[in-house]
N, C-alpha and C positions, 0 to 999 in steps of 0.2 A: 676574888681579884681577877677580873677578866682581862684578856688581851685581844688585840685585833689580829685575827687570823684570816687567811684567804677564804672568801665565801665559797670558792669552788670546792673546798674540802668539806663536804656535808655528810659523807658516809665512808665506810671502810673501803669501798670500791674505788673512791676517788684517790685515796692514798696508794692503793695498788697500781692504779693507772699512772699516777704521777711518777712513781718509782720506776715503772716499766719504761716510760717515756725517756727516762735518763739512764736506761740500760742497767738498772739495778734489779736483779732477779731475786726478789724476796719471796715470802709466802703470806698466806692469809693471816697467820698468827702474828707476824711482825707488823703487818699493816694495821691489825686490830690494836696492838700495843701502842703504835704511833698515834693512831686516831684518838684513843682514849687519853693518852698523855696530853695531846693538844686540847681536847675538850675539857679535861679536868684540871688543866694547868699543873700537871704533876711532872716531876723529872722522870726520865726513862732510863732505867738501869739495864744495860745490855751486857750479857756475859757470854763467854764462849772461848774456844781455843783461838790462838793467834792466827790471823790470816783468814778468818771466815767472813769478814765484811762488816764488823761492828763500827769501826771508824768511818768506813765508807757510807754506812747508813746515815750517820749524822751529817756528813758532807752533802749527800744527796738531798737530805731534808732541808738544808739551808737553801739549796737551789729551788726545791719545791715551794718553799715559803717565800722565796725571793728575799731572803734575810741574810744579814752578815753572819759569817761563821767566825766565832771566837774560840780558839782552841787552847786549852791548857794541857800540856803534856806533863804527866806526873812522873816523878822519879824519887828515889830514896833520898830523904833529907830536904825535900821541897818545903819552903817556908813562906810566910806571908809576904816577904819582900819580893819573892819571885811570882807568887800567885795573886796577890791582891794589890799592894802598892809599896812604894818606898819614896823617901824624899831625895831630891836631886841635890845631894850634899855638895858636890863641886860647884854647882851653880849658886847654892846658898852662900858658900864661903866667898865666892867671887863678889856676890852682891854686897856682902858685909864689908869687904875690903874697899869697895867703891863708895861706901857711904861717907858723907861729910861728917866730920867729928861733931858738928853742932846738932846733928839730927838726933831725935829721940831714939835711944837704943831699944826701949820696950816696943815702940811702934815698929821699929825695924824688925824685931823678932817676930812680931805678929805678921809682918809683911812676908817674911821668908817662909812662914808656915801657912801659905795660901795655896789655892789650887794651881797657881802659876808654876810652883816649884814641885808639884806632885808628879811622880812617875806612875802612871796608871798601868797596872798589870791586868791579865785577862779577867779575873773575877770582878774587880772594880769596874772595868770597862763594860762588862756584861750587865752589872747592876745599875750603873749610872749611865744610861744610854738615852739618846734622843732620836733613835732610829724610827723611821716611819713604820717599819715592821720590827717587832722585838727580835733581837738577834738569837741565833742558835749557839748555845754555850756547850762546847764539847769538853768534858773533863775526861781525858783519855788515860786509860790504864791506871785507874785509881788504886789497884792492888800493888802498884810499885811504890806508893807513898806510905807514910807511917800512920800510926793511930792518932797522933796529935793533929795531923792535918785532917784526918777523917772527922775528928771532933769539931774542928772549926767548920767544916762543911755542913755539919748537922745544924748549926745555928744559921748559916747562910741560906740553906735550902728551906728552913722553917719560915724565916721572915723576909728573905731576899733583901737583906740590908747589911751594910758594912759600917763598923764603927772606927773612926779615925780620931784619936784623942785630941789632936790639934784643931780639927774641923767639926767634929760631931758625928752624928749618925747619918749615913746616906742610904736612903731607902729607894728601892726600885719603883718607879711610877708604873712601869709595865714590865713584868718579869720576863726574862729570856726563856726560850724553850731549851731545857737542860737535857743533855744526853750524857750519861756516865757509862764508860766502858771498863770491863775487867777481863783479863785473861785467866783469872782464877789461880794465879801463882800463890796466893794466900787468900784466906777467907776475909771478906769485908764484913765489918760489924753489922749486926742485924738492925741496929738503930738507924743506920744510913739507908739500908735497903727498904726499911718500913716507910720511909719518906718518898719512895719511888714506886713506879710500876716496873715490873721485872719481865725481862724476856731473855731466853737462852737461844743463841744461834748455833746450831750444830753443823757438822760437815754435811754438805749436800749429797744426795744420792747421785748415781751416775747420770741419769737423764737431766736432772737439774744442773749438774756441773757442766754437762755439754752445752746446755742452754746459756749458762753464764759465760763460758768461753766464747761462744758464737756472738754473744752480745758485747762483751768487753774486749775481745781480741778478734775482730772481724777479719783481720789479715790472715788468720789461720783457716785453711780449707776445712770444709765440713768433716771430711774423713779424718784429718789430722786432729781436729778439735775433739772428736769422739775418742780417738786412740790415746791422746794425751790424758784426757779425763779418766779413761780406764786404767792407764798406767798409775796415776795418782791414787785412784781408788785401791789398787793393789798395794801400793806402798803403805797406805794407811792401815792395812791389815797385817803389816810386818812389825816385828819388835825393834823399833828404831828409837834413837835418842830423841829425835824431834821429827814427827811426821809432817809432811807438807800441808799447808793450808791452801785455800782457794787462790790466794795471792801468788803462791808458787806455781799453781797450775797455769795461771795466766802468763807468768814469766816464762814458763817452759814452752807453752804454745807459741808465744811471740818469738822466743829464741829459735825454735825450729822453723817457724815461718820465715824469719830473717835469713835463715840458711837456705831457703828455697824449697824446703820439704813440704810435700803434700800428704805423705804417709810416714810412718816411723819405721826405722830399721835398727838393728842392734848397734851398729857403729854410731849412728846419730844419737841414739839414746845414751850410750855410754859417754859420748863426748859432751853432752849437755846436762848430765845429771846434776851438776852444780847449780842449775836453775831451780831445782826442786829440793835438794838436800844440802844442808849447811854444816854438816859435821863429817870429818874424815872417817870416823868409825862407821857412820851410816853409809857413806860412799863405798867403803870396802865391803860391807855386808851385802849391799845391793848388787854390786857389779857382777858377781859370779852368777846372779840370777837373772841378768838382763835378757838373755835369749829367750828364756821361758816366759818372762813377763811380756816381752814384745809379741810373742806368738799369741798369748792369751788376749792382750789388748787389741790386736788386729782382728780378733774374732768377736770382739764385744759388740 
């Protein structure tokens, strides 16, 4: 079941170049996974710690493909009414009340269960699309949903179709490019992963993180970008409740740049720690070590 993809993406290097053009600093392995997912029409399952760029990868790929991004944010208890469709009951009731008593009630019932009264949620929107380029469907943080929702996704990703009892089966003419992300707060069922190509995004090393900061937070001076990245690298080596991701590195660099800093010092770092750390226990644990951390980061 082929889909129309940009002819400019003919090899892995094209994916790398398009990502870089949009200031997304990935690596060859991610570009390979994306390229194969496009060529094989397979969903791409991206796993990694929070804040390493999983969601951003899907957003950038929508730009690369010049496609619409449809995002489904998962959460505990998500159901079909929020993910696929539901009927617009208030509008249906209003329509029934406005019917003339002489009208055929059975015909009226058929009328209110028509597409006109259907509220399309992200999964149905992605399956039943008439876009010139198939959309990018981002199923974000699948690990926050429950096993029942995972089971539904198995069917959807196998056949790219949705069954609505009142309307029948709606099958995708051109399937979306699916990206599923997980922070690995729980294990996702193997059956779902088997339907996808898999990629793990790890925390970047120092040089790559500096490159990311310079690309995504250009307002930060070069020296500041390196020192902030070095600070975060140091924090990731500590026993913290929640270590900062790349998103926090960028927030920290932007915060310091907004204060006019071109280099770090202990007072600035102490005042802005909340850009990187989100738990009081972590703030208290780190604050006493700030002077030593700053000295080490300035020498990085």
